[in-house]
C-alpha positions, 0 to 999 in steps of 0.5 A: 365624509372625511374631516376637512383637515384629513381630505387628501390625507393631508394631515398624515402627509404633512406629518411625514414631511415634518418627520423627514425634514427633522431627520434631514436637519438632524444630520446637519446639526450632527456636525455641531455635536450631540448637544445641538440635538436638544434644540431639535428635540424641542421642535420635534415635540411641538411638531408631533401634533397639531391641527395642521390648519395653516398647511391645509389653507395653503394646500387647498388655496393652491388646489382651488386654482385647478393645480394638481396635488403633488409632493412638492405642494405638501412640502410647501404646505409643511413650511407653514407648520414650521413657521407656526412652530417658531411663532408658538415657541417664541410666544410661549417665551413672551407669555411665560407659558408652562405648557403647550399642547399638554406638554412642557413648553420648549423653554420649560423643557430645556430648563428642566434639562439644565436642572437634571444635568446640574449645569452651572448658571440659571436654568430658566435663562438657559431654557429661554436662550435655547427656546429662542434659538429653536424658534429661529431654527424653525424660521430658517427651515420655513424658508428652506422648505419654501425654496426647495419645495419642488413646485415650479419656480414661477409658482413660487415667485408668484407667491413670494411677496405674500410669503415675505409679507406674512413673515414680517407682519407676524413679527410686528403683530407679536410685538403689537400684542406685547405693547397692548399687554403693557399699555393701559386701557384706563380712560378708553371707551369700549369702541377704542378698546375693541379696535385695539384688540382687533388690531392685535387679532388681525396682525398676530393671528388672522393673517398668518393663520388663514389669510396669508397661507391661503393667499400663498397657495392661491397666488402660487396657483395663479388665481385671478386678482378678483378671486384673490381679493375674495379669498383675502376677505374670507381669510381675514374674517375667518381668521378673526373668528378663529382667534375670537374662539381661541380667546373664549377657549383661553378662558373657558376651555377644557385643559384636556382639549386645549393643552393649556391650563384653564384660565391662562389668558386671564393670568397673562392679562390678555386684553381681548375683545372678550375683556373689552365687552366685559368691562362694558357690560359689568358693574363697578364691582365687576370692573374692580375685580377685573382690574385687580385679578386680570394679569395676576400670575398667581391667580388660583382656580377660585380666582379664575372662576370668579372672573369667569362669572363676571365675564359671563354675567356681563354678556361678553360671551354672548357678544363674542359668540354673535361676532363669531357667527357674523364673521363666519357668515361673511367668510362664507359669502366671500368664498361664494363670490369667487368665480374661477375656483375649482369646486371640490377644493372650494367645498373643503374651504367651505367646510373649514369655516365651521371647523375653525369657528366651532372647535374646542381646542 
């Protein structure tokens, strides 16, 4: 049985579409001059890899309604990859991240270009400016891919409200994450801390990772209101579980698999469900350590290991693993409650539950 992300040879076909789109956009930027190619290089580097998860959920959401495979559908699915690229480039700027998928983040690569050329001004500011523009280009290309996908206009019109909602709500979710990183948890109970962390998950990750791409595909394909409601529940629960796994990997993941330095989420001070459970389950000494070290950009490997020990001993990892399992079960029940979807695509969506929740990168 092929990997669910490789069913219908989707990953390879999406990469072909990515490459073709970047080649076309390179010709457009050629009129601007050779310097504009630096922006394209930053995007090309990021889009040379990835799981293609969002493309898969759009593709199989459409196929689940009984609609056929087509180059237009792959092009529409590829729009999700450019949208994610925009989010990742901007997210790395906001988090001041050094790497993405094992390579320099876009703003770091552009800053290095500035330094190598010995240009005037501040290299880091140059890198930030270039990354913002590269991310904006990806947003433009997302819209272009959607509107020129080649699917029937009535199909695109059916999905347009979800597509537009996804783009707006992700920006709100990104800002919500920024706000929560700045807003103190002092004096809050565990339930409120968890609720605030879950709200960030819902709007920064769960919706645009799974629910919205899936609903774009299913809406375009003409799914019934009842099945769309079930797919929404599936997508939100699975998207939530996906991000909880991401939070665990951000603390305990192997950099060789994640492409990010070990403990990066701890240095960035991310207030996650994992940290909320840690503060609840640890003792006063553990809470003092979390308060002192969480969010320290200079936290070394020993400091990361100390925080990991506190997190593990608090029972937080077990609590998050239990929630991931419960959400995966809930997503599977929601998928099974659909009544008008095609069997093979639904089977792929079922397989994607395990992939999304048991991954190591």
